[in-house]
Structures are given as structure tokens and as C-alpha cells.
C-alpha positions, 0 to 999 in steps of 0.5 A, a space after each residue: 758904321 765902324 763895326 760894319 767896315 771891320 766886317 767888310 774889310 775882313 771879308 774882302 781880304 778873305 774873299 781875295 784869298 779864296 776867289 781867284 782867277 785861274 784856268 780856265 779863265 773863262 770860268 773864274 773871271 766872271 766869278 771874280 767880276 760879280 763879287 768885285 761889284 760889291 753891293 752892301 754884302 748884307 748876308 755875310 755881314 749879318 753872319 759875322 755880326 751874329 757870331 761876334 755878338 754871341 761873343 765869338 771871334 767873328 773871323 771864325 765865321 768867315 768861311 760860312 759868311 763867304 759861302 752865303 755871299 757866293 751862293 747869293 751871287 750865284 742866284 743873282 747870275 741865274 736870276 738875271 739870265 731868267 729876267 733878261 736883266 741888263 744891269 746888276 749893281 749899275 754894271 753889266 750883268 754877267 751874261 750880258 758882259 759874256 754870254 748865256 753859257 758863261 753865266 750858267 757855268 760860272 754860276 754853277 761853279 760858284 755854288 760848288 765853291 760855296 759848299 766847299 767852304 763849309 769843309 773849314 769846320 769840324 764835323 758837327 758844325 759842318 753838319 749843322 751849317 751844311 744842313 741849314 745851307 742845303 735847306 735854304 738853297 732849295 727854298 731859294 730855288 722854290 721861291 724862284 720857281 714860284 716867281 716864274 710861275 706867277 708871270 702866267 698865273 692870274 690869281 696870285 694872292 698877297 699870301 702867295 706873294 709873301 711866301 714867294 719872297 720869303 723863300 726867294 729872299 728872306 730865308 737867306 737873311 735868316 740863314 745868315 744870322 743863324 749861321 753866325 749863331 751856329 759858329 758861335 755855339 749859341 743855344 738852339 733858342 738863340 739860333 731860332 730867334 736869330 733866324 726869325 729876326 733875319 727872315 722878317 727883316 728879309 721880307 721887309 727888305 724885299 718889299 722895299 725892293 719892290 717899291 724901289 723897283 718902281 719908284 727908285 733912282 737907278 743911280 742909287 738903286 743900282 738896277 733898271 727902274 721898272 724891271 719887274 714891270 718890263 718882265 711882267 713880274 707880279 710884285 706886291 704893288 701889282 697884286 695890291 693895285 689889281 685888288 684895289 682897282 676898278 674894272 677898267 684899270 684891272 683890264 689895263 693891268 691885265 692887258 699890259 702884263 700880257 705884253 712885252 713891247 720893245 719900248 716899255 716907257 709908256 707901259 711903265 708910266 701907265 702902271 706906276 700911275 695905277 699903282 699910285 691912285 689905287 693906294 698900292 704904294 701906300 700899302 707897300 710902305 705900310 707892309 715894309 714897316 710891319 715886317 721891320 717891326 716884327 723883326 725888331 720885336 724878335 730882336 728883344 728875345 736874343 740873349 746878347 748884350 743891350 749894346 749889341 741889340 742896339 747895333 743890330 737895330 741900327 743895322 736894320 734901320 740903315 738897311 731899310 733906309 735905302 735911297 729912292 
């Protein structure tokens, strides 16, 4: 825990130096607002931790870590606009606090600021980092498009869904680990293992997010419960429930996911009941465990000390132990 505090403290100092409110205030104030909401800052912490565990001063990875945090927050601003979400980390979303134009433009500026941070590195490292960042950023956009497509697609499979969350969420955690390894000049093999550890942990994390979206506590989860249901997003629980349900419940699922009532309370309650009785909740928890186990198996292959492996294992356990 103390190590994570060390990384977060250094990141916060660096963030306050880089992300400032300047003219035009309407552009930069929303950026300062969303990054000030904090969150766990999983991605930059993984970058700093990875660099540190490959025996390089973690502060060297601060620009790369902050670039990932800015990109992540950029994607959240735009996601919240697309989802018409009122809350992010328990607070008003950027577009709700301001307006749609503010959210779109400030999000765009965050993406550009993220790219600028790679200019802190020498040419070869800049190339490797920027190449990984560009590939990852495009995959995140592809994942978001799949997510949007699934709202009107009636034959979404678990394979389709895992690919979507892999691109939308998991590849960014993989990139977070790999960037730390790149800054530390780790071997190609270690860079690959770092990436796959983060990627599998990311899939487990998003599956847990699906579960908490339905069965979490809004005060500790920081988002509106049933948000996916309200937005008619076919997450893991919906797909499994549809697969496992009888004809009558399938018809109910399809009907409710074609509607957007003003008051979604009844819709949420009916769907959560179907999720439970179909066994979808239990299967979601099993899948979370499976991907967490995959990440931990890959961790064994990393060429870092046993102490550092234990620290990464502990970090993953804490990450996956979010309160419901």
C-alpha cells in the first residue's frame, strides 16, 4: 500500500505541474475538473510500478503514465456523452456540469496533451511509446464502436463481447504495463509478458465492472447502478442471461432492451431478477476468476524479483476486491 501511495503522490505532483487552468478557461477547466476527481489511477500506477520493478527510477516513466491517465479520462468524457451518463466517480459528468460542446472539445484537448507528453523521451523510446499508444488508442475507439453496435445487434455472442471489452478496456491496462517496461529498457519478452498480464487483468476488471454495474453500491462504485441496463448495453450478464433463459424470459429481455422509459426502476429490477435466476451472475463471477488466474500465471514469467511479483499479485488482488 505504501508503494502505491508513493506512485500516486509523485503522479499528483507531476499532474499539477502539467495540467493547469489557463486561457481559454472553458477549455482547460473541465480537464482539471475530471482529473481532480481522482479515481484509483490504475493505469498510471501500473506504468510506474512496471518501470520500478524493472529496476529503473519510476519517475522516468511519469510522462508516459500521465499520458495514459489523460487518454483514459478523455475516453471517459466521450463515453459519458455517448451514454448520457449523469455521474462519474460519484460526481457530475463533464458534459452534465457544462454542456456537450465543452465535453467534446475538452476531451479532444486531453488527447493532444497526452501525445505531447511522449516528447519528453529520446527518439527511439519516443517511437516505441508513441507506436504502442497509437495502436492502443485506435483499439479503444474500435472497442467503443463495437459497444455502440451491440445496442442494436440481437446476436451478440460472448466471444464478440470479450473482444469488445478487450479493446475498449483491457488493452489500455496492457499498454500501461508495457510502457513501464519500455521506459525501463526491458527485454522484448518481458515487454510482451507485461502487456499480457495487464491485458488479462483488464478483462477481469471490466467483467467485474459489469457485475458491479448491476449489483454494486453506488456510493462505493461511484457510478449509477443499472447504467448499462438504462442504456440498453448488452454486457456479459445480459448475454449469458439470454443464452440461459427460457422463451418467456428471452422475450422479456428483448422487449425491455428495446425500451428507454423515463423511470427505469422497474426495468432494472425485472432484469436483475432474470440475471440471478438464469445463473448469469454466477457465470460472471467465474469468468472474473478465470481471467484473474490467467494474469497471475503470466506474472510468473516476468523477469523481476519474487518480491516484486508478490507486489504485483497483491495489487491485482486489491484491484479485483472492489466493494459491492
